[in-house]
C-alpha positions as a printed Julia matrix, in Angstrom:
117×3 Matrix{Float64}:
 34.31  33.06  255.92
 32.65  29.97  257.83
 29.15  31.78  258.19
 29.02  32.49  254.11
 30.03  28.59  253.6
 27.2   27.31  255.85
 24.86  29.87  254.4
 25.64  28.74  250.82
 25.24  25.23  251.86
 22.21  25.82  253.73
 20.87  27.65  250.67
 22.22  24.81  248.0
 20.2   22.36  250.02
 17.14  24.1   250.0
 17.61  24.65  246.46
 18.37  20.82  245.87
 15.18  19.61  248.46
 12.25  22.25  247.03
 13.43  21.03  243.29
 13.7   17.31  244.41
  9.99  17.7   245.91
  8.31  19.96  242.74
  9.81  17.13  240.32
  8.58  14.48  242.06
  4.89  15.67  242.25
  2.07  14.12  239.97
  1.77  17.75  238.51
  4.9   18.57  238.03
  6.06  19.91  234.87
  9.41  18.75  232.75
 10.53  16.43  230.48
 10.89  12.74  230.9
 13.37  10.34  228.85
 12.37   7.13  231.08
  9.04   5.59  232.24
  9.66   6.71  236.03
  8.23   9.22  238.75
 10.31  11.67  238.08
 10.66  14.69  235.82
 13.5   17.05  234.4
 13.85  20.63  234.23
 16.55  21.64  231.92
 16.23  25.17  233.57
 16.5   24.02  237.28
 19.63  22.02  236.45
 21.66  25.41  236.19
 20.68  26.03  239.78
 20.97  22.7   241.16
 24.23  21.31  239.5
 22.36  19.09  237.49
 20.5   17.44  240.19
 16.95  18.84  238.73
 17.44  16.08  235.73
 15.73  13.81  238.26
 13.56  11.45  235.73
 17.48  10.71  234.41
 18.73  10.16  237.75
 15.89   7.63  238.77
 16.89   5.76  235.55
 20.47   5.35  236.03
 21.16   6.52  239.83
 24.96   5.35  239.79
 25.68   7.6   236.85
 28.41   9.94  237.13
 26.5   12.68  234.51
 22.78  13.02  234.57
 22.26  14.68  231.31
 21.56  12.18  228.32
 20.36  14.97  225.65
 22.58  17.59  224.15
 20.31  20.49  225.35
 20.45  19.07  229.15
 23.25  20.71  230.85
 24.66  19.02  234.2
 27.14  21.45  235.6
 28.38  18.9   238.26
 29.72  16.66  235.04
 31.88  19.51  234.06
 33.22  19.87  237.38
 33.67  16.21  237.89
 35.75  15.81  234.2
 37.87  18.98  235.24
 38.76  16.9   238.07
 39.56  13.89  236.24
 41.44  15.96  234.06
 43.68  17.34  236.82
 44.35  13.79  238.41
 42.25  14.53  241.52
 39.68  11.38  240.61
 39.21   8.81  237.95
 35.92   8.59  235.99
 35.32   4.74  236.42
 31.7    5.04  235.0
 31.02   6.04  231.39
 28.36   8.75  231.2
 24.79   7.0   230.11
 23.48   7.44  226.69
 19.97   7.44  225.78
 18.08   4.16  225.47
 19.56   1.22  223.44
 23.47   2.91  224.39
 26.01  -0.24  224.91
 28.19   1.14  227.53
 26.92   0.81  230.95
 27.43   3.18  233.47
 30.97   3.45  235.46
 31.5    4.38  239.38
 33.7    7.67  240.05
 36.52   6.48  242.06
 39.05   8.75  244.05
 42.3    9.09  241.71
 44.3    5.82  242.92
 41.46   3.6   244.11
 40.22   0.56  242.88
 36.71   0.61  240.89
 33.92  -1.32  243.17
 33.5   -4.97  241.4
C-alpha cells in the first residue's frame, strides 16, 4: 500500500512540475486572464488538480480557487468545498473574480482555527 501511495505522489509531483515548467516558458500555449509571465491550460487543469491555471495563480497566489472563468475547472476547489461542507475546514477567503471584482480573497484555515489578520 505504501508503494502505491509513493508512486501516486511521485507521479503527481512530476505532472505538476512538468506543467509548471511548460506554463512558464515564453512559447507556452495557453490562455491568459492577467498580465504576468504564466499561462493557463484548462485541459491540464483536470490532470493537475487546477495547478495548471497558473496565470490565475500568479495573479492571486493566496486565493483558494484558481479558476476565474466558467470554462476553467479547478478540481482542488471542489475538494476544498466538500471538506468545508462536512466541517473539516473553513474557507476564510472568497474565490477570486475576474478583474474589477469587489470581494478580496480569503485564506483557508482548519475548522476552529482563527483566520490570518
